[in-house]
C-alpha positions in Angstrom: 0.0 0.0 0.0 1.3 3.4 -0.9 0.6 7.0 0.1 -0.2 9.9 -2.3 0.6 13.6 -1.8 -0.9 16.4 -3.8 -0.1 20.1 -3.1 -1.7 22.9 -5.2 0.3 26.0 -4.6 -1.2 29.4 -5.6 -1.3 33.0 -4.6 -3.2 33.8 -1.4 -6.3 31.8 -0.8 -8.9 33.8 1.3 -9.1 32.5 4.8 -12.9 32.2 4.7 -12.6 29.7 1.8 -10.0 27.3 3.2 -12.0 25.0 5.4 -14.6 24.3 2.6 -11.8 23.9 0.1 -10.3 21.1 2.2 -13.6 19.3 2.3 -14.2 19.7 -1.4 -10.7 18.4 -2.3 -11.2 15.3 -0.2 -14.7 14.7 -1.5 -13.9 15.2 -5.2 -10.8 12.9 -5.0 -12.8 10.2 -3.3 -15.4 10.4 -6.0 -12.8 10.2 -8.8 -11.0 7.3 -7.3 -14.2 5.4 -6.5 -15.0 5.3 -10.3 -11.9 3.0 -10.6 -12.7 1.0 -7.4 -10.0 2.7 -5.3 -10.5 3.9 -1.7 -8.0 5.4 0.6 -7.5 4.0 4.1 -7.1 7.6 5.4 -7.6 11.1 3.9 -5.8 14.1 5.4 -6.1 17.6 4.0 -4.3 20.8 4.8 -4.7 24.5 3.9 -2.5 27.6 4.3 -2.8 30.9 2.6 -0.6 29.7 -0.3 -1.3 26.0 -0.6 -4.0 23.3 -0.5 -2.8 19.8 0.2 -4.1 16.3 0.2 -2.6 13.1 1.5 -4.3 9.8 0.7 -2.9 6.9 2.8 -3.0 3.2 2.0 -3.7 3.2 -1.8 -3.1 0.0 -3.8 -0.4 0.1 -6.4 -2.9 -0.9 -9.1 -6.6 -1.5 -9.5 -8.0 -5.0 -9.8 -9.0 -6.5 -13.1 -12.8 -6.3 -13.6 -15.0 -8.8 -15.3 -18.5 -7.7 -16.0 -21.5 -9.7 -17.3 -24.7 -8.3 -18.8 -27.5 -10.8 -19.3 -29.2 -10.6 -22.7 -32.1 -12.2 -24.5 -32.7 -15.9 -24.9 -31.0 -17.5 -27.9 -34.5 -18.3 -29.3 -35.6 -14.7 -29.0 -36.6 -12.7 -32.2 -33.6 -11.3 -34.2 -34.7 -7.7 -33.3 -34.1 -8.4 -29.5 -30.6 -9.7 -30.3 -29.8 -6.7 -32.5 -30.9 -4.3 -29.8 -28.7 -6.1 -27.2 -25.7 -5.9 -29.5 -26.2 -2.2 -30.1 -26.4 -1.6 -26.3 -23.2 -3.6 -25.5 -21.2 -2.6 -28.6 -20.3 -6.3 -29.2 -20.7 -8.7 -32.1 -22.7 -11.9 -32.1 -19.5 -13.9 -32.0 -18.3 -12.1 -28.8 -21.4 -13.2 -26.8 -21.4 -16.2 -24.5 -24.3 -18.6 -24.6 -25.2 -20.4 -21.4 -28.4 -22.4 -20.8 -30.0 -20.9 -23.9 -29.3 -17.3 -22.8 -26.8 -14.8 -24.3 -24.4 -12.9 -22.0 -22.1 -10.0 -22.8 -18.8 -10.5 -21.0 -16.3 -7.7 -20.8 -13.0 -7.9 -19.0 -11.0 -4.8 -18.0 -7.5 -5.2 -17.0 -6.2 -3.5 -13.9 -4.6 0.0 -14.2 -1.7 1.4 -12.3 -2.9 3.7 -9.5 -0.5 6.4 -10.7 -2.4 6.5 -14.0 -5.7 6.8 -12.2 -4.3 9.7 -10.2 -2.9 11.4 -13.2 -6.3 11.4 -14.8 -8.0 12.4 -11.5 -5.9 15.5 -10.7 -6.9 17.6 -13.7 -10.5 16.5 -13.4 -10.7 17.6 -9.7 -9.1 21.0 -10.5 -11.5 21.6 -13.3 -14.5 20.7 -11.2 -13.4 22.5 -8.0 -16.3 24.6 -6.7 -14.6 27.8 -5.4 -17.2 30.5 -4.4 -15.1 32.9 -6.5 -12.5 32.0 -9.0 -10.4 33.6 -11.8 -8.6 33.1 -15.0 -5.1 34.3 -15.5 -2.2 34.6 -18.0 -2.3 34.6 -21.8 -5.0 32.0 -22.0 -7.4 33.9 -19.8 -9.0 35.6 -22.8 -10.7 32.3 -23.5 -13.7 31.3 -21.3 -12.5 27.7 -21.6 -9.2 28.4 -19.8 -8.5 27.0 -16.3 -10.0 28.7 -13.3 -8.7 28.7 -9.8 -9.2 30.8 -6.7 -6.0 32.6 -7.4 -3.3 32.0 -10.1 -1.9 28.5 -9.7 1.9 28.4 -9.5 2.9 24.9 -8.5 1.8 21.3 -8.3 3.4 18.6 -6.2 2.0 15.1 -7.0 3.9 12.1 -5.5 2.7 8.5 -5.4 5.1 7.0 -3.0 8.4 8.6 -4.1 7.5 8.9 -7.7 6.1 11.9 -9.5 2.7 11.6 -11.0 3.0 13.5 -14.3 0.3 16.0 -15.0 0.1 19.5 -16.6 -2.7 21.9 -15.6 -2.9 25.5 -17.0 0.7 25.3 -18.1 1.9 24.2 -14.7 3.7 20.8 -14.6 3.7 18.6 -11.6 7.0 17.8 -9.7 8.4 17.2 -6.3 9.5 20.8 -5.5 7.6 23.4 -3.6 8.4 26.7 -1.8 8.7 27.5 1.8 7.8 30.6 3.7 7.7 33.7 1.5 10.3 35.5 3.7 12.0 33.0 5.9 12.6 30.4 3.2 11.7 31.6 -0.3 13.8 28.9 -2.0 12.7 25.6 -3.4 12.2 22.5 -1.3 12.2 19.0 -2.7 9.6 16.7 -1.1 10.6 13.0 -1.0 7.1 11.6 -0.3 3.9 12.2 1.7 5.8 11.0 4.8 8.2 13.9 5.0 5.9 16.7 3.6 4.8 18.2 6.9 8.2 18.2 8.5 10.1 19.5 5.5 7.8 22.4 5.3 8.1 23.0 9.0 11.8 23.3 8.5 11.1 25.9 5.9 8.9 27.9 8.3 5.6 26.7 7.1 3.1 25.0 9.4 0.8 23.2 7.0 -1.6 21.8 9.6 -4.3 24.5 10.1 -5.3 22.9 13.5 -1.7 23.3 14.7 -1.6 26.9 13.6 -4.9 27.6 15.4 -3.7 26.0 18.6 -0.4 28.0 18.5 -2.3 31.3 18.0 -4.8 30.5 20.7 -2.3 29.3 23.3 0.3 32.0 22.7 -2.2 34.9 22.6 -3.7 33.7 25.8 -0.2 33.5 27.4 0.8 36.9 26.2 -2.4 38.5 27.7 -1.8 36.6 31.0 1.9 37.7 31.2 0.7 41.3 30.9 -1.9 40.9 33.7 -4.9 40.6 31.3 -7.3 38.0 30.1 -7.8 37.4 26.4 -11.3 37.7 25.2 -11.9 34.4 23.4 -12.9 34.5 19.7 -12.6 31.1 17.9 -13.7 32.7 14.6 -10.8 35.1 14.9 -8.4 32.3 15.7 -9.4 30.4 12.6 -9.2 33.6 10.4 -5.7 34.4 11.7 -4.6 30.8 11.1 -5.9 31.2 7.5 -3.9 34.3 7.0 -0.5 33.0 8.2 1.9 30.1 7.5 4.2 30.9 10.5 2.0 32.6 13.0 3.6 34.8 15.7 1.2 36.4 18.1 2.4 39.8 19.5 0.9 41.9 22.2 0.6 45.7 21.9 -1.1 48.6 23.7 -3.2 51.5 22.5 -4.0 54.8 24.1 -6.2 54.4 27.1 -8.1 57.5 26.1 -9.9 55.5 23.5 -11.6 53.5 26.2 -14.2 56.2 26.4 -15.7 54.6 23.3 -18.0 51.7 24.1 -16.1 48.4 24.4 -18.1 46.7 21.7 -17.0 49.3 19.2 -13.3 48.9 20.1 -13.6 45.1 19.9 -15.4 45.2 16.6 -13.0 47.7 15.1 -10.0 45.6 16.2 -11.7 42.4 15.0 -13.3 43.4 11.7 -10.8 45.9 10.4 -7.5 44.5 11.8 -8.1 40.9 12.9 -6.8 41.7 16.4 -7.8 40.1 19.7 -8.6 42.3 22.6 -8.2 41.8 26.4 -10.0 42.5 29.6 -8.5 43.5 32.9 -9.0 41.9 36.3 -12.3 43.8 36.8 -13.7 42.4 33.6 -13.5 45.7 31.7 -11.9 46.1 28.3 -8.1 46.8 28.6 -6.0 49.0 26.3 -4.2 46.0 24.9 -4.5 44.0 21.7 -2.9 40.9 20.2 -2.0 40.8 16.6 -0.7 37.8 14.6 2.3 38.3 12.5 3.4 36.0 9.7 7.1 36.3 10.4 9.5 35.8 13.3 11.0 39.3 13.3 14.6 39.8 14.4 13.6 42.6 16.8 11.1 40.4 18.6 8.3 42.1 16.7 8.7 45.6 18.2 8.3 47.3 14.8 5.4 45.1 13.8 3.6 46.0 17.0 4.3 49.7 16.6 3.0 49.6 13.1 -0.2 47.8 14.1 -0.7 50.2 17.0 -0.6 53.1 14.6 -3.1 51.5 12.3 -5.4 50.6 15.2 -5.1 54.1 16.6 -6.3 55.5 13.3 -9.3 53.2 13.3 -10.2 54.0 16.8 -9.9 57.7 16.1 -12.5 57.3 13.4 -14.7 55.3 15.8 -14.4 58.0 18.5 -15.3 60.6 16.0 -18.4 58.8 15.0 -19.4 58.2 18.7 -18.8 61.8 19.7 -20.6 63.2 16.6 -23.6 60.9 17.2 -23.9 61.9 20.8 -24.4 65.6 19.8 -27.6 64.7 18.0 -30.5 63.6 20.3 -32.1 60.3 19.3 -35.4 62.1 18.9 -33.9 64.2 16.1 -32.2 61.1 14.5 -35.6 59.3 14.5 -37.0 62.0 12.2 -34.6 60.9 9.5 -36.3 57.5 9.4 -39.1 59.2 7.4 -36.8 59.2 4.4 -35.9 55.5 4.6 -38.2 53.0 2.9 -38.9 49.9 5.1 -40.7 48.1 2.3 -42.4 49.4 -0.9 -45.7 47.9 0.3 -45.3 48.9 4.0 -44.1 52.5 4.0 -41.1 54.0 5.7 -39.1 52.9 8.7 -40.8 55.8 10.5 -44.2 54.2 9.7 -43.0 50.9 11.2 -41.7 52.7 14.3 -45.1 54.3 14.9 -46.9 50.9 14.6 -44.4 49.3 16.9 -44.8 52.1 19.4 -48.6 51.8 19.4 -48.4 48.0 19.8 -45.8 48.1 22.6 -47.9 50.6 24.5 -51.0 48.3 23.9 -49.1 45.2 25.2 -48.3 47.1 28.3 -51.7 48.7 28.8 -53.5 45.4 28.4 -51.1 43.8 30.9 -50.1 41.2 28.4 -46.6 42.2 29.4 -47.0 42.5 33.1 -45.3 45.2 35.2 -44.6 47.3 32.1 -45.1 51.1 32.1 -47.0 51.9 28.8 -45.3 55.3 28.5 -41.8 53.8 28.8 -42.7 51.1 26.3 -43.9 53.7 23.8 -40.9 55.9 24.4 -38.4 53.1 23.9 -40.2 51.9 20.7 -40.2 55.5 19.3 -36.4 55.6 19.7 -35.5 52.0 19.0 -34.6 52.4 15.3 -33.1 55.9 15.6 -29.5 54.6 15.7 -29.9 53.2 12.1 -29.1 56.7 10.8 -26.1 57.3 13.1 -22.5 57.4 11.8 -21.4 54.5 14.0 -24.1 52.1 12.8 -23.5 53.2 9.3 -19.9 52.1 9.8 -20.7 49.0 11.8 -24.3 47.7 11.1 -23.7 44.9 13.6 -24.0 47.5 16.4 -27.6 48.6 15.7 -29.6 48.6 18.8 -26.5 48.4 21.0 -25.4 51.9 20.0 -28.9 53.2 20.4 -28.8 52.0 24.0 -25.6 53.8 24.7 -26.8 57.0 23.1 -30.1 56.9 25.0 -28.3 56.3 28.3 -25.8 59.2 27.6 -28.7 61.5 26.6 -30.6 60.9 29.9 -33.3 58.5 28.9 -34.6 56.2 31.7 -32.6 53.0 32.2 -35.5 50.9 31.1 -35.7 52.8 27.8 -32.0 52.5 27.1 -32.0 48.8 27.9 -35.1 48.2 25.7 -33.4 50.0 22.7 -30.2 48.0 23.2 -31.9 44.6 23.4 -35.0 44.9 21.3 -33.6 42.8 18.5 -33.1 39.8 20.8 -33.2 36.9 20.6 -31.4 36.9 17.3 -30.6 33.2 17.2 -31.4 30.0 19.0 -28.6 30.4 21.5 -29.2 34.1 22.1 -30.4 35.5 25.4 -34.2 36.1 25.7 -35.1 39.5 27.1 -37.0 39.5 30.5 -37.1 43.2 31.4 -40.8 44.2 30.9 -40.1 47.3 28.7 -37.6 45.4 26.6 -40.0 42.5 26.2 -42.8 44.8 25.1 -40.7 46.5 22.5 -39.0 43.4 21.2 -42.3 41.5 20.9 -44.0 44.5 19.2 -41.2 44.8 16.7 -41.3 41.2 15.7 -45.1 40.9 15.7 -45.4 43.9 13.5 -42.8 42.5 11.0 -44.6 39.2 10.9 -48.1 40.5 10.5 -47.4 43.2 8.0 -45.4 41.1 5.7 -48.1 38.4 5.7 -50.7 41.1 5.1 -48.6 42.3 2.1 -48.4 38.7 0.8 -44.6 38.6 1.2 -44.6 35.1 2.8 -41.8 32.7 2.9 -41.9 30.0 0.3 -39.6 26.9 0.2 -36.1 27.9 1.3 -36.8 31.6 0.4 -37.3 33.8 3.5 -35.8 37.2 2.7 -37.4 38.9 5.7 -36.4 36.2 8.2 -40.1 35.6 9.2 -39.4 32.0 10.3 -36.8 33.3 12.7 -39.2 36.0 13.9 -41.8 33.3 14.8 -39.3 31.3 16.8 -38.1 34.5 18.6 -41.7 35.4 19.5 -42.4 31.9 20.7 -39.3 31.8 22.9 -40.2 35.1 24.5 -43.8 34.1 25.2 -42.7 30.8 26.7 -39.8 32.1 28.8 -41.8 35.1 30.1 -45.1 33.1 30.4 -47.0 35.8 28.5 -50.7 35.3 27.9 -50.6 36.7 24.4 -53.7 36.1 22.2 -52.2 35.9 18.7 -55.3 36.5 16.7 -56.3 39.6 18.6 -52.7 40.9 18.5 -52.3 40.5 14.8 -55.7 42.2 14.3 -54.4 45.0 16.5 -51.2 45.3 14.4 -53.4 45.9 11.3 -55.6 48.4 13.0 -52.5 50.4 14.0 -51.4 50.8 10.4 -51.8 54.2 8.9 -50.4 53.8 5.4 -52.7 56.0 3.3 -52.5 54.1 0.1 -53.4 50.9 1.8 -56.2 52.2 3.9 -58.3 49.0 3.9 -57.9 47.7 7.4 -61.5 47.9 8.4 -62.5 45.3 5.8 -62.6 41.6 6.6 -60.6 40.9 3.5 -57.7 42.8 5.0 -57.6 40.3 7.9 -57.8 37.2 5.7 -54.1 36.6 6.2 -54.5 36.0 9.9 -55.6 32.3 9.6 -52.7 31.7 7.2 -50.3 33.4 9.6 -51.6 31.2 12.5 -51.0 28.1 10.4 -47.4 29.3 9.7 -47.0 29.9 13.4 -48.2 26.4 14.2 -45.7 24.9 11.6 -42.7 26.7 13.1 -43.9 25.9 16.6 -43.9 22.2 15.7 -40.3 22.5 14.4 -39.2 24.2 17.7 -41.1 21.8 19.9 -39.9 18.7 18.0 -36.4 19.7 18.9 -37.6 19.8 22.6 -39.0 16.3 22.2 -42.7 17.2 21.7 -44.7 15.3 19.1 -45.9 17.4 16.1 -49.2 15.5 15.9 -50.1 16.6 19.4 -49.6 20.2 18.5 -51.9 19.6 15.5 -54.4 18.0 17.8 -54.6 21.1 20.0 -54.5 23.6 17.2 -57.3 21.8 15.4 -59.7 22.7 18.2 -59.8 26.2 16.8 -59.6 29.4 18.8 -56.5 28.3 20.7 -53.8 30.9 20.1 -52.5 31.4 23.6 -49.1 29.6 23.3 -48.6 29.2 27.1 -52.0 27.5 27.4 -51.6 25.6 24.2 -48.2 24.1 25.2 -49.4 23.3 28.7 -52.2 21.3 27.0 -49.8 19.7 24.6 -47.4 18.6 27.3 -50.3 17.1 29.4 -51.6 15.4 26.3 -48.1 13.9 25.5 -47.9 12.5 29.1 -51.4 11.1 28.8 -51.1 9.3 25.5 -47.9 7.7 26.7 -49.8 5.8 29.4 -51.9 2.6 28.9 -55.1 4.6 29.7 -54.2 7.2 27.1 -53.3 4.6 24.4 -56.5 2.6 25.1 -58.7 5.7 25.1 -57.2 6.8 21.8 -58.0 3.4 20.3 -61.6 3.5 21.7 -62.0 7.1 20.4 -60.8 6.2 16.9 -63.2 3.2 16.8 -66.1 5.5 17.8 -65.0 8.2 15.3 -64.7 5.7 12.5 -68.2 4.4 13.1 -69.6 7.9 13.2 -67.7 8.8 10.0 -69.0 5.7 8.2 -72.6 6.5 9.3 -72.1 10.1 8.3 -72.8 11.5 11.8 -71.3 14.9 12.1 -73.1 15.7 15.3 -76.0 14.3 17.2 -78.1 15.7 20.0 -78.1 13.6 23.1 -81.5 13.0 24.6 -82.6 10.7 27.5 -83.1 7.1 26.4 -86.7 5.8 25.9 -85.6 2.2 26.4 -83.8 0.3 29.1 -80.1 0.5 28.3 -77.8 -2.5 28.5 -75.5 -2.5 31.5 -72.4 -1.5 29.5 -74.4 1.2 27.8 -75.6 2.6 31.1 -72.1 2.4 32.6 -70.8 4.5 29.7 -73.6 7.1 30.1 -72.8 7.4 33.8 -69.1 7.7 33.1 -69.7 10.5 30.6 -72.1 12.2 33.1 -69.2 12.4 35.5 -66.3 13.0 33.1 -67.7 15.7 31.0 -68.2 18.4 33.7 -65.0 17.4 35.4 -63.0 17.8 32.2 -64.8 21.1 31.4 -63.9 22.5 34.8 -60.3 21.4 34.6 -59.9 22.9 31.1 -61.5 26.2 32.3 -59.0 26.2 35.2 -56.2 25.3 32.8 -55.5 22.2 34.8 -54.9 19.9 31.8 -53.5 17.0 33.8 -56.8 16.9 35.7 -58.7 17.1 32.4 -56.7 14.1 31.1 -57.5 12.2 34.3 -61.2 12.8 33.8 -61.0 11.5 30.3 -59.1 8.4 31.6 -62.1 7.3 33.5 -63.8 6.7 30.1 -61.4 4.1 29.1 -62.9 1.0 30.7 -66.6 1.9 30.0 -65.8 2.5 26.3 -64.0 -0.8 26.1 -66.9 -2.6 27.8 -69.4 -0.8 25.6 -67.8 -2.0 22.4 -67.5 -5.5 23.8 -71.1 -5.9 24.9 -73.2 -3.5 22.9 -74.2 -3.6 19.2 -74.2 0.0 17.9 -76.0 -0.7 14.6 -79.0 -2.3 16.3 -81.9 -3.5 14.2 -84.1 -1.1 16.3 -83.6 2.4 14.7 -84.3 4.1 18.0 -81.5 2.2 19.7 -79.2 2.7 16.8 -79.7 6.4 16.7 -79.3 6.7 20.5 -76.1 4.7 20.5 -74.6 6.8 17.6 -75.5 9.9 19.6 -73.7 8.3 22.6 -70.6 7.8 20.5 -70.9 11.4 19.3 -71.0 12.4 22.9 -67.8 10.4 23.6 -66.2 12.2 20.7 -67.3 15.6 21.9 -66.0 14.9 25.4 -62.6 14.0 24.1 -62.5 17.0 21.8 -63.0 19.3 24.8 -59.3 18.6 25.4 -57.8 17.9 22.0 -58.8 16.6 18.5 -57.7 13.0 19.0 -58.3 12.3 15.2 -55.0 14.2 14.6 -53.0 11.9 16.9 -51.0 9.2 15.2 -51.1 5.7 16.5 
């Protein structure tokens, strides 16, 4: 068994593309070799800014000979069948084998040297490589048929064992030579085989293993911060990006002017991270320190002093810009900034951002006034909502859109707004993702909910709904965020009434149709969308989707807290023997009623002497119906399930002993009405017809 090494050396590969490139290289090579029946025992891939490498371990020296048989027509078949088979296989009549009166096409392919297979695979993989962005270069680039690569390709190392696999791609011939570090070892290095590739490049100041570079950056940056009395603020994305920018990473610690610390720490961290790829540190008190860690791609003779000084100057310029934006923004009250939102279109069908802000303000005030968000001051909720989007027109957010909301909170606090208002402005976009913090402060909850509810309702009203994978306005994410806030804060939010309120708060002149029933036709569709997303969320929490359907199918249930309490009680109940047997009895009753076409039947006292099992079921229903109704009214769904459980034995006994379709029409009608009563009693808790099993 032999190892294969491939290195594709080019100009700088963007750091963000390297991880996917390694996956694609391994996948494409595995697919190419599989066509010849070859599979590697182990696949290893590496990526640096200047090279993409693959090592396949444990390859055979040659493929095995292959003998293929294709069964054809019988020898007595019509001539047309034989002629069609010969055309399909490309053989002549004399080349066929006849066994037991049946023709067989037998082809034998001799084994090929693995080196030949690799020589054919390399150009095919390079041609098919799915770079997000690629380019043509050189004299041949005028042709659209010329080779494309992420950056101009300069070298190919292709070794099978110790031998070169000869290929030529875009005028570049394969060989055994590569280059080391651009500055420390710019000369050529001859690679002997896959076995010495990593260490020979290490000797030339290139660490090809991206995981090793990441560990070096992470550990050394942490140590430098600790030696200076600080703690490094961890950032795995930045570790990976710096590893993708360097072949010989050397972390260095520097300081910036402490006067810049007057700027919010998130601004400093974002400036350092996005613009300069620097790590930042915190002091012993947990506050941002005036220290940064940059990652050089060279081991400087002066220990990196000049590199640190150069990076300090660049960072100082960036922070000066950030401080200018911050100080300039502070001079303009948020109330004045908010007026500029009248000139920004939110959506062509939904008016300006100022229009949206007004709707959100009315809705936040309503949520507080109706006590849907308890302990929330309506005036503070409205004030926070009126200012929540004002930072969108500030210089700082224009430079760093990621800081929207956060900067508004800082500006509101600095301009004397109440703490609750500043916090609500800061956090009203939360929760942004599944792992994000859910707001709990009342004013923040009111504004955050109002913002998302307005977005959801208005886009559905405008018929801009998600379809398939397309969700340009992130409405699926908005539903999950709303659901998380309702559940975590246990808010009794009636969705239908709330969506109706959103529409009534709209004041877009050219769409002044909100008093018509047609303008509210979207609400059932939106509730269905809400139910679908809730099923996705709850499925991840272990809740069965059919149980959510069973509760939603009752109609009129749009209080998520109550709905989920009912679903959880239902899930516990159907998992018991009583629940499973009651479900079976219900379905038997429902099937009989469906077959007989009984949608509903009025229960009247019997005018005949009931059979014992029939009387027992009537008595059980007389006790269970009011007990279940009281429990549902009190939102004690466990008690409601317990009341239904008492029906299990009487229903089983009824079906064992009583003939529903009795010859006497009066008895038949009465017993169908009794089954309809059973169905209605069960439906007081959930629509059991939606439950699987």
